[in-house]
Steps between C-alpha positions, in 0.01 A plus 500: 500500500690636803693748287184630335337559840796712606481699175131595535553817712756623247260423213217682675723800560607520138141453381384780730774726366403418142130564565580828670706604201221408260245693705731802497526478121122469463444795733757708309333413170159598640637832622665562163178411321308746715755776468592474131169469332309807573724663236499206263123451526448869427737471204311196373168685526643797309638265239163327477320829450735582213444160341122522545518831314706340224239223479216758487301309764297810581348512150287192557474473876398859581186676386571864405473712813443196722703330772834359391490137379144445626408339167157491343605666174295359211697367205276438199613214276347329196394223741330714765615729779775414747547690827843548650549355850578680824876464563521704821613310815149456634468152654153431363468693175862537393832319525551542875525125560722430201862400538791612283515146359134513399542843341802389298316186393212714373736729306702209368231244415179699453322311778337663801560406863229234484643352180233647269612612154525874440349660193776639276380859542744464789827505300650194665642392164733799539526505880627141499832655392527701824771380739421368846681792662293754307179309571580503873566874488166569329325282757670687785381829352142380454503384863593855601205684343183570701265199500156549346207279597333476160388159371596414145240555231411174321590483132222527246608266222275335246470123473722309437773750589394500864635143525858543623593148394501624141807701596702178498476502120591869483803444721616209285494724194623832635672469838865414556596499867846613608707790631690720257832347398766760408656474156878465558568636152335832592602782733375533856310813392325317214407212732361741758287661231381162373408394854293813556330502158425128485422461870368773727424738213297231316526721190414219261149472644399808301761504225425144384176419319243308705318219321146368542609281793649793686853380437796628302771336295854530633625509140301822447607668823507880484355505146203709618126457495163642599452504878178307563204701629697826504506587129859620510769353281829407668754551221759250396836553667670282241400681181635836394174545311329533837677580825808292434783649701792400279569856388410669831771623735524347845419843646182538296377154604585565867336843491180358354486225762583711804375848407218426257642725227811496286622656179341206317149535641283472810295228669121505527225257594594187698872568465456840667355320802795260507745791501302690764450207740820312441782602268553854626612344830754266340860610557704659224727195490211254474311699238821525296541123529143453375573733209813306409308173499206640301729654241665159454175326403539356149354735241304363207230616264197306617224688677207381706173460315260784586133465565262513205600783273271658243639552150488852359493569128757726335237766432379499860857515624554817298183656644599401854851635451384841378243538778749369757758757387256785567403359842867451589589859411210629710527271804842335517771708330536751785646222720634238259622742233391536139776259401403249772833538681345592834659711772722276707474388767153641571323407176609177330577489129247341264725489194702178490333390824481120506197491728305710248588272208430159657282252316239554770355852512336446840734722702496815282122476462462475878730794559299721263173391659598498867818705522729417787794594716831333558529411869614756754833365622780616727705600196203646311253618765293728273461321167341660199193319369265482207133599521224263382325565169220244524252777575618721212570261212272251328609145433583595142705802616689287751576251223612786276749656740639161604535402134687826440753457781555133407580582137645856497868602522619166364315294762423150370174433687175406334173696498225427750123508469218669685385153608827441685468836675142423597593162650751669732284795598349311792814303594603499869726789596748294707 
């Protein structure tokens, strides 16, 4: 006891020295944290902006011409209309009170901050593959945009689809939670492309057929299908009878993704919006990685089943072909050439064009009716476009010229009917 009493001053002295040292370390760490981070935070925000572009967040969360990420964009579905939420950093209307943990949990699990289940119009089945670091960067970027005080518009879903508890069944069938796991047998470039295509790019949401429950089969991923409520057909990326990329060059795939045009064709409709809002901003290295992954998708002969097609007799096909040939010579040959070879890169070829010959004739019919432009991009700022012919051609004439281009020059498409043209005449333009 006596010895310990004598040792107390020494103990106190050493303890004071230790505490002083710890306080110095803490103070140094605080100074370092304050000094280092302005640069790293700015870098994280820039990285997040890039990733938000790659994920095409603006397409759903920003009304055309409106404030960035203020939400309210209507998304018609077979079950009713959903409205995208405000994801600006407003404390009341947006995500101002969210934490990075809550944001990652939403991306990863498809549950909102309050635990409610998200409708799968939000592509959480793809975003679950996004890494925590990338999620944090996107969150940092969203926190940096101007806040907008705009309350979210309530969804307008029919009964029973307005009961979120039904989503538990959907999730059981179609949702697999988990970050992307690199394939060690593949290159780093291939894995980067797979991560972007499967995750942030959520490409399978359009290029995989959607069933009556609003879900898609993983076994049929990228096999194409009609995009619900938009009346555009997203072609199969796994069949060389459609848009299969097995015989495309990496450059042609990358050009189409990033520029909107390539020597194999051009993008229109919903894909043009994806290129304009998102893919034109993806780096050359990343878009090449995506092209490498997409080209590696297994190619096979199956094609997605189109919407109801009307049979055309042999005699009617001959009549349609002859009329279509005359219309083509008068209206189309000056740009696409009498032999259908086009004038690259401005005017895409129609001969041996997979998108013209697909089982579904939806896209060529829509192009004849509505025309269209590839997107204006940094690498193609003044794209050439096609005028609409809905005002000049009858349903029968539209069917005739589409039948001609689908069956001329060795093309293996099937004829279409005036009824099919009529059904698409009033289809939505976007």
